[in-house]
C-alpha positions as CSV (number, residue, x, y, z in Angstrom):
1,M,-13.5,154.2,-28.5
2,K,-13.1,157.9,-27.9
3,N,-9.5,157.4,-26.5
4,S,-8.4,155.3,-29.5
5,V,-5.2,156.6,-31.0
6,L,-5.7,154.5,-34.1
7,L,-9.2,155.9,-34.6
8,R,-7.9,159.5,-34.4
9,R,-5.1,158.8,-36.8
10,I,-7.4,157.1,-39.4
11,I,-9.9,160.0,-39.2
12,A,-7.1,162.5,-39.4
13,L,-5.7,161.0,-42.6
14,P,-8.6,161.9,-45.0
15,L,-9.3,165.1,-43.2
16,A,-5.7,166.2,-43.5
17,A,-5.8,165.2,-47.2
18,V,-8.9,167.4,-47.8
19,L,-7.4,170.3,-45.9
20,L,-4.0,170.0,-47.6
21,S,-5.6,169.7,-51.0
22,G,-7.7,172.9,-50.3
23,I,-4.7,174.8,-49.0
24,L,-2.5,173.8,-52.0
25,T,-5.3,174.6,-54.4
26,A,-5.8,178.1,-52.8
27,V,-2.1,178.8,-52.8
28,F,-1.7,177.7,-56.4
29,Y,-4.8,179.7,-57.4
30,I,-3.6,182.8,-55.6
31,L,-0.1,182.5,-57.3
32,I,-1.3,182.1,-60.8
33,S,-4.9,183.5,-61.0
34,Q,-4.0,187.1,-61.3
35,W,-1.3,186.5,-63.8
36,A,-3.6,184.1,-65.8
37,Y,-6.5,186.6,-65.7
38,A,-4.2,189.5,-66.7
39,E,-3.0,187.4,-69.6
40,I,-6.5,186.7,-70.8
41,R,-7.5,190.4,-70.5
42,A,-4.3,191.4,-72.4
43,N,-5.2,189.0,-75.2
44,E,-8.6,190.7,-75.3
45,L,-7.3,194.3,-75.2
46,V,-4.7,193.9,-78.0
47,P,-7.3,193.2,-80.8
48,V,-9.4,196.1,-79.5
49,A,-6.4,198.5,-79.6
50,R,-5.4,197.1,-83.0
51,A,-9.0,197.8,-84.3
52,A,-8.9,201.3,-83.0
53,A,-5.5,201.9,-84.6
54,G,-6.9,200.6,-87.9
55,M,-9.8,203.1,-87.7
56,L,-7.2,205.9,-87.2
57,E,-4.8,205.0,-90.0
58,G,-3.8,208.0,-92.2
59,E,-4.3,211.5,-90.8
60,I,-5.4,211.4,-87.2
61,P,-8.8,213.2,-86.9
62,G,-9.6,215.6,-84.2
63,E,-11.1,214.7,-80.9
64,T,-14.6,215.8,-81.9
65,D,-14.8,213.5,-84.9
66,L,-15.0,210.2,-82.9
67,P,-17.2,210.8,-79.8
68,D,-19.3,207.7,-80.4
69,M,-16.3,205.4,-80.8
70,L,-14.6,206.8,-77.7
71,D,-17.7,206.4,-75.6
72,R,-18.0,202.8,-76.8
73,E,-14.3,202.0,-76.3
74,N,-14.2,203.5,-72.8
75,K,-16.8,201.0,-71.7
76,L,-15.5,198.0,-73.6
77,F,-13.8,195.5,-71.3
78,G,-13.6,198.2,-68.6
79,A,-10.6,199.8,-70.3
80,S,-9.8,203.5,-71.2
81,L,-8.5,204.5,-74.6
82,Y,-5.8,207.0,-75.2
83,V,-4.3,208.2,-78.6
84,Y,-0.9,209.9,-78.8
85,D,1.0,211.4,-81.7
86,I,4.6,210.4,-82.3
87,N,5.8,213.1,-79.9
88,G,3.7,211.8,-77.0
89,E,1.0,214.5,-77.2
90,A,-2.5,213.2,-76.2
91,L,-4.8,213.5,-79.2
92,I,-7.8,211.5,-77.9
93,K,-8.5,210.7,-74.2
94,P,-11.4,209.5,-72.1
95,P,-14.1,212.1,-71.4
96,E,-13.3,213.6,-68.0
97,D,-16.9,213.9,-67.0
98,K,-17.6,210.2,-67.3
99,P,-16.2,208.1,-64.5
100,K,-15.7,204.4,-65.3
101,E,-18.5,202.2,-64.2
102,I,-16.5,200.5,-61.5
103,K,-17.6,199.8,-58.0
104,D,-16.5,202.7,-55.8
105,T,-14.7,201.4,-52.8
106,G,-14.2,204.8,-51.3
107,R,-10.4,204.3,-51.1
108,V,-8.2,207.3,-51.8
109,L,-4.8,207.2,-53.5
110,D,-2.1,208.7,-51.3
111,G,-0.3,211.6,-52.9
112,D,-3.0,212.1,-55.6
113,N,-4.9,215.0,-54.2
114,G,-7.7,212.8,-53.0
115,R,-8.5,211.4,-56.5
116,K,-10.4,208.1,-56.0
117,D,-8.9,205.0,-57.5
118,H,-11.9,204.3,-59.7
119,M,-11.2,207.4,-61.8
120,D,-9.2,207.2,-65.2
121,L,-5.6,208.1,-65.3
122,T,-4.8,211.4,-67.0
123,P,-3.0,211.2,-70.4
124,E,0.2,212.4,-68.7
125,E,0.0,209.6,-66.1
126,T,-0.7,207.0,-68.8
127,F,2.3,208.2,-70.9
128,L,4.4,208.0,-67.8
129,L,3.5,204.3,-67.4
130,I,4.4,203.5,-71.0
131,S,7.4,205.8,-71.4
132,E,9.9,203.0,-71.3
133,D,8.0,201.0,-74.0
134,W,7.4,204.1,-76.2
135,P,10.4,203.5,-78.6
136,D,9.4,199.8,-79.1
137,I,5.8,200.8,-80.0
138,L,7.0,203.5,-82.5
139,S,9.2,200.9,-84.1
140,G,6.1,198.8,-84.8
141,A,5.9,196.5,-81.7
142,E,2.6,195.7,-79.9
143,I,3.1,195.6,-76.1
144,T,1.1,194.3,-73.2
145,E,2.5,195.2,-69.8
146,T,1.4,195.4,-66.1
147,R,2.5,198.6,-64.5
148,A,1.9,200.1,-61.0
149,Y,1.0,203.7,-60.4
150,L,0.7,205.1,-56.8
151,G,0.5,201.5,-55.5
152,Q,-2.3,200.4,-57.9
153,P,-1.7,197.9,-60.7
154,Y,-2.8,198.6,-64.3
155,L,-2.8,196.5,-67.5
156,I,-1.7,198.4,-70.6
157,A,-2.0,197.4,-74.2
158,G,-0.3,199.5,-76.9
159,V,-0.2,199.3,-80.7
160,P,1.2,201.8,-83.3
161,I,-1.0,203.7,-85.8
162,Q,0.5,203.1,-89.2
163,S,0.5,205.8,-91.9
164,S,2.3,205.2,-95.2
165,G,4.4,202.4,-93.6
166,A,5.5,204.5,-90.6
167,A,4.1,205.1,-87.2
168,S,2.0,208.2,-87.0
169,G,0.7,207.7,-83.5
170,V,0.0,205.2,-80.8
171,V,-3.2,203.7,-79.4
172,I,-3.1,202.8,-75.7
173,L,-5.8,200.9,-73.7
174,V,-5.5,201.0,-69.9
175,C,-7.4,198.6,-67.6
176,P,-7.2,198.9,-63.8
177,L,-6.4,195.5,-62.1
178,R,-7.8,196.5,-58.8
179,E,-11.1,195.0,-59.9
180,I,-9.3,191.7,-60.7
181,N,-7.6,191.7,-57.2
182,D,-10.9,192.3,-55.5
183,T,-12.5,189.5,-57.6
184,M,-9.6,187.2,-56.8
185,R,-9.9,188.0,-53.1
186,E,-13.6,187.1,-53.1
187,L,-12.9,183.9,-55.0
188,N,-10.2,183.0,-52.5
189,I,-12.7,183.5,-49.7
190,V,-15.1,181.2,-51.5
191,L,-12.4,178.6,-52.0
192,L,-11.5,178.8,-48.3
193,I,-15.1,178.4,-47.3
194,S,-15.6,175.4,-49.6
195,T,-12.4,173.8,-48.2
196,I,-13.7,174.2,-44.6
197,A,-17.1,172.9,-45.7
198,A,-15.5,169.8,-47.4
199,F,-13.4,169.3,-44.2
200,I,-16.6,169.3,-42.0
201,I,-18.6,167.1,-44.4
202,M,-15.8,164.5,-44.5
203,L,-15.9,164.1,-40.7
204,V,-19.0,161.9,-40.9
205,P,-17.8,159.4,-43.6
206,A,-14.3,159.4,-42.1
207,W,-15.7,158.6,-38.7
208,I,-17.9,155.8,-40.0
209,A,-15.1,154.3,-42.1
210,A,-12.6,154.5,-39.3
211,R,-15.0,152.8,-36.8
212,R,-15.5,150.0,-39.3
213,L,-11.8,149.5,-39.4
214,V,-11.0,150.0,-35.7
215,I,-13.7,147.9,-34.1
216,P,-12.5,144.6,-35.5
217,I,-8.9,145.5,-34.7
218,R,-9.9,146.3,-31.1
219,R,-11.7,142.9,-30.9
220,M,-8.5,141.2,-32.1
221,R,-6.6,143.1,-29.5
222,E,-8.9,141.7,-26.9
223,V,-8.4,138.2,-28.3
224,A,-4.6,138.7,-28.2
225,L,-4.7,139.8,-24.6
226,A,-6.8,136.8,-23.7
227,M,-4.3,134.5,-25.4
228,A,-1.5,136.3,-23.5
229,L,-3.3,135.3,-20.3
230,G,-3.5,131.7,-21.4
231,D,-7.0,131.5,-22.8
232,F,-6.6,129.9,-26.2
233,S,-10.2,128.9,-26.6
234,I,-11.2,132.4,-27.7
235,R,-11.4,133.1,-31.4
236,A,-11.1,136.2,-33.6
237,D,-13.7,137.1,-36.3
238,E,-12.7,135.6,-39.7
239,T,-15.7,137.0,-41.6
240,E,-14.1,140.5,-42.2
241,R,-13.0,141.0,-45.8
242,G,-9.4,141.8,-46.8
243,E,-6.4,141.9,-44.5
244,I,-8.5,142.1,-41.4
245,G,-10.1,138.8,-42.1
246,E,-6.6,137.3,-43.0
247,L,-5.3,138.6,-39.7
248,G,-8.3,137.0,-37.9
249,R,-7.6,133.6,-39.5
250,A,-3.9,133.9,-38.7
251,M,-4.7,134.6,-35.0
252,N,-7.1,131.7,-34.9
253,H,-4.5,129.4,-36.3
254,F,-2.0,130.7,-33.8
255,A,-4.6,130.1,-31.0
256,A,-5.3,126.5,-32.2
257,E,-1.5,125.7,-32.3
258,S,-0.9,127.4,-28.9
259,E,-3.8,125.4,-27.4
260,R,-2.3,122.2,-28.7
261,L,1.1,123.1,-27.5
262,E,-0.3,124.0,-24.1
263,K,-2.0,120.7,-23.9
264,T,1.2,119.0,-24.9
265,R,3.1,120.9,-22.2
266,R,0.5,119.8,-19.6
267,D,0.6,116.3,-20.8
268,Y,4.4,116.4,-20.8
269,V,4.5,117.5,-17.2
270,A,1.9,114.9,-16.2
271,N,3.8,112.1,-18.1
272,V,7.1,113.0,-16.6
273,S,5.6,113.0,-13.2
274,H,3.9,109.7,-13.9
275,E,7.1,108.1,-15.3
276,L,9.1,109.3,-12.3
277,R,6.5,108.4,-9.8
278,T,6.4,104.7,-10.8
279,P,10.0,103.7,-10.2
280,I,10.4,105.9,-7.2
281,A,7.3,104.4,-5.6
282,S,8.5,100.9,-6.4
283,I,12.0,101.6,-4.9
284,R,10.4,103.2,-1.8
285,A,8.1,100.2,-1.3
286,I,10.9,97.7,-1.6
287,G,13.1,99.8,0.7
288,E,10.4,99.9,3.4
289,T,10.0,96.1,3.1
290,L,13.7,95.5,3.6
291,R,13.9,98.1,6.4
292,D,11.0,96.4,8.3
293,G,12.7,93.0,8.0
294,M,9.8,91.5,6.1
295,A,12.1,89.7,3.7
296,K,13.1,86.7,5.8
297,T,15.0,84.7,3.3
298,E,18.1,85.5,1.3
299,E,16.2,84.6,-1.9
300,K,13.6,87.3,-1.2
301,K,16.2,89.8,-0.3
302,T,18.0,89.1,-3.5
303,R,14.8,89.5,-5.6
304,F,14.1,92.8,-3.8
305,Y,17.6,94.0,-4.5
306,N,17.3,93.1,-8.2
307,N,14.0,95.0,-8.4
308,I,15.7,98.1,-6.8
309,V,18.4,97.9,-9.4
310,R,15.9,97.4,-12.3
311,E,13.8,100.4,-11.2
312,S,16.8,102.6,-10.7
313,M,18.0,101.7,-14.2
314,R,14.6,102.6,-15.5
315,L,14.7,105.9,-13.7
316,S,18.2,106.5,-15.0
317,R,17.1,105.8,-18.6
318,L,14.2,108.3,-18.3
319,V,16.5,111.0,-16.9
320,D,19.1,110.3,-19.6
321,D,16.4,110.5,-22.3
322,L,15.1,113.8,-20.9
323,L,18.6,115.3,-20.8
324,E,19.3,114.0,-24.4
325,L,16.1,115.5,-25.7
326,S,16.8,118.8,-23.9
327,R,20.3,119.0,-25.4
328,L,19.0,118.2,-28.9
329,Q,16.3,120.8,-28.7
330,S,18.5,123.5,-27.4
331,G,20.9,123.1,-30.3
332,T,24.0,122.7,-28.0
333,E,24.6,119.1,-29.1
334,G,27.2,118.9,-31.8
335,M,26.2,117.3,-35.1
336,Q,29.5,117.0,-37.0
337,K,29.1,115.3,-40.4
338,I,31.5,113.0,-42.2
339,C,31.4,110.9,-45.3
340,F,31.0,107.2,-44.4
341,D,29.7,103.9,-45.7
342,L,26.2,103.3,-44.5
343,R,26.6,99.6,-44.9
344,D,28.8,99.4,-41.7
345,T,26.0,101.0,-39.6
346,L,23.4,98.7,-41.2
347,E,25.5,95.6,-40.5
348,N,25.9,96.6,-36.8
349,V,22.2,96.9,-36.1
350,T,21.3,94.0,-38.3
351,D,23.5,91.6,-36.4
352,F,21.9,92.6,-33.1
353,Y,18.3,92.7,-34.1
354,A,18.4,89.6,-36.3
355,H,19.8,87.7,-33.3
356,L,17.1,89.3,-31.1
357,T,14.0,88.7,-33.2
358,N,14.7,85.9,-35.7
359,G,12.7,82.8,-34.9
360,P,9.1,81.8,-34.7
361,E,8.1,85.1,-33.1
362,V,9.3,87.9,-35.4
363,L,11.2,87.8,-38.8
364,F,13.9,90.4,-39.3
365,T,14.8,91.2,-43.0
366,L,17.5,93.5,-44.4
367,E,16.4,94.7,-47.8
368,V,19.7,96.5,-48.9
369,D,22.1,95.7,-51.7
370,M,25.3,95.2,-49.6
371,S,27.6,94.5,-52.7
372,E,28.2,98.2,-53.4
373,P,29.2,101.0,-51.0
374,I,26.5,103.4,-49.8
375,Y,28.3,106.6,-49.0
376,V,26.4,109.3,-47.1
377,N,27.4,112.6,-45.5
378,S,26.1,112.5,-41.9
379,N,27.0,111.6,-38.4
380,P,27.4,107.8,-38.0
381,D,26.7,107.7,-34.3
382,R,23.5,109.7,-34.6
383,V,22.3,107.7,-37.6
384,E,22.9,104.4,-35.6
385,Q,21.1,106.0,-32.6
386,T,18.1,106.8,-34.8
387,L,18.0,103.3,-36.3
388,V,18.1,101.7,-32.8
389,I,15.2,103.9,-31.7
390,L,13.1,103.0,-34.7
391,L,13.9,99.3,-34.5
392,D,13.2,99.2,-30.7
393,N,9.8,100.8,-31.5
394,A,9.2,98.2,-34.2
395,V,10.1,95.3,-31.9
396,K,7.7,96.6,-29.3
397,H,4.8,96.9,-31.7
398,T,5.2,93.8,-33.9
399,P,3.0,90.9,-32.8
400,G,4.1,87.3,-32.9
401,G,4.4,86.0,-36.4
402,G,5.1,89.5,-37.7
403,E,7.9,90.9,-39.7
404,I,10.4,93.8,-39.5
405,K,12.1,95.1,-42.6
406,L,15.1,97.4,-42.8
407,G,15.8,99.1,-46.1
408,A,17.8,101.8,-47.9
409,F,17.3,103.3,-51.3
410,M,18.1,106.4,-53.4
411,S,15.3,108.9,-54.0
412,D,15.3,112.6,-55.0
413,G,19.1,112.9,-54.6
414,K,19.1,111.4,-51.1
415,I,19.5,108.1,-49.4
416,K,16.2,107.1,-47.6
417,V,16.4,104.6,-44.8
418,S,13.2,102.8,-43.9
419,V,12.1,100.7,-40.9
420,E,8.8,98.8,-41.6
421,N,6.9,96.5,-39.3
422,T,3.7,94.6,-39.5
423,G,1.0,95.0,-36.9
424,E,-1.8,97.3,-36.0
425,A,-1.8,100.5,-38.0
426,V,-2.0,104.0,-36.4
427,S,-5.1,106.0,-36.8
428,S,-5.1,109.1,-38.9
429,E,-5.8,111.1,-35.7
430,D,-2.7,109.8,-34.0
431,L,-0.3,109.8,-36.9
432,P,0.6,113.6,-36.8
433,F,1.5,113.3,-33.1
434,L,3.7,110.2,-33.1
435,F,6.9,112.2,-32.7
436,E,5.5,114.2,-29.7
437,R,7.1,113.7,-26.3
438,F,5.5,110.9,-24.2
439,Y,2.8,110.4,-26.9
440,K,1.5,106.9,-26.8
441,V,-1.1,105.5,-29.2
442,D,-2.2,103.0,-26.6
443,K,-3.2,105.3,-23.7
444,S,-3.4,102.4,-21.3
445,H,0.2,101.3,-22.1
446,S,2.5,102.4,-19.3
447,G,5.5,100.2,-19.8
448,G,8.0,99.3,-22.4
449,G,9.9,102.6,-22.6
450,T,9.9,106.3,-21.7
451,G,7.9,107.5,-24.7
452,L,10.7,109.9,-25.7
453,G,12.4,107.7,-28.4
454,L,10.6,109.0,-31.5
455,S,10.9,112.6,-30.2
456,I,14.7,112.1,-29.9
457,A,14.8,110.6,-33.4
458,R,13.1,113.7,-34.8
459,E,15.4,116.1,-33.0
460,I,18.4,114.2,-34.3
461,M,17.2,114.4,-37.9
462,K,16.4,118.1,-37.4
463,G,19.9,118.7,-36.1
464,L,21.4,116.9,-39.1
465,G,19.3,119.0,-41.5
466,E,17.3,115.9,-42.6
467,S,13.7,114.8,-42.3
468,I,11.8,111.9,-40.8
469,C,8.2,110.8,-41.3
470,A,5.8,108.0,-40.5
471,E,3.5,106.2,-42.9
472,D,0.5,103.9,-42.5
473,T,1.1,100.9,-44.8
474,G,-2.3,99.4,-44.1
475,N,-0.7,96.4,-42.6
476,G,1.5,98.2,-40.1
477,M,3.8,101.2,-39.9
478,K,6.8,102.5,-41.9
479,F,9.3,105.1,-40.7
480,I,11.5,106.8,-43.2
481,F,14.4,109.2,-42.7
482,T,16.7,110.9,-45.2
483,L,20.5,111.1,-45.4
484,G,22.5,113.4,-47.7
485,V,25.0,112.0,-50.1
């Protein structure tokens, strides 16, 4: 199991999904979190700046008049408040002796005389950051921007101070974004840890689910290998739900069919050997009798010679039938179709079999309206060959006093030709195998044909694109084959 490629792939699929989901979430979060958080802080700072500007409308008071407000605003949202007149002179600024209550990381800004990054910007530095937006603020606009100073990002919100309909100053709130970056970094680490934890936790259910899927597949692989080695008695598990169970049922059906075909193949080889052995043994025995001079009279010699001819003809028929069946099954035998009148074929076989059977033994009847043409699109020689096979079979299996009927009728847009005989019916177990090679209902029957006739008839109909079937009438058998019109 540990070397199973399928198992590894099934386990890798959900784990890869978890890992990819975590990575994409982290990347997406990293890309938008700072911007989204800055947008939220900006929306918070603008009302504060607007409120401070409202408190300062009219004549701007001196710095000593608002100590409480400044102290409160300096701590609000972690932002620093600056007030400028229209000339950019700082009127109110954060107290220099009160550093912001922000975690001191100990980092020093390069080029800033060692001033630590948690200290507030000077009014001059703040004005430098908003200098490009200064005309817009004086014209009445409220701005929120992110600016970098000495490599550090700051969020700035600025609103004008209105006095008699004109700007008399500007309120600026500045919030360092380093805290946001540190917070985002910590959150990213937490997100990465949670992704790894989810990846590890998913190992157990993924392993269990994969094993439940792989184990029946491996068992079916073993069944398939056994079938490939010729063991068709083995069966796959059909109790699994879903596609696995359906696959098991399909494999078991294949095994049953293969087992039947293998039995048919063995029976075919045995039957061919038996059918060949009988005439060969007879010819050999007669030849040895003649060679040893045991036939003393001309009458005995003539009888032995006739037996040799009869057995050789029987052997020749068997070989011819085998070759005919092989050609039909290989598809190399031509099946050219033409339009012809079926009545001509029916008349030919009727004349022969009526003369052969009519009398006290078997009654032959033609149940066809011969007054009108019966045009079909098929091969006349192959149709006649099929009729001869079916009628020969009917003659062999019709007892004395029985009847053979030959008919033709239109049904479902096709002409159906039937050959029916009275006699012993075929059991339901034997009926599906009547068209198999060498199949004989009477297993003790060894004469009266090669056992290939019905197989040849089936292959002829298959080559013509038609069908043939056998029915139990209750009083005998009925064979029906179709012909296109």
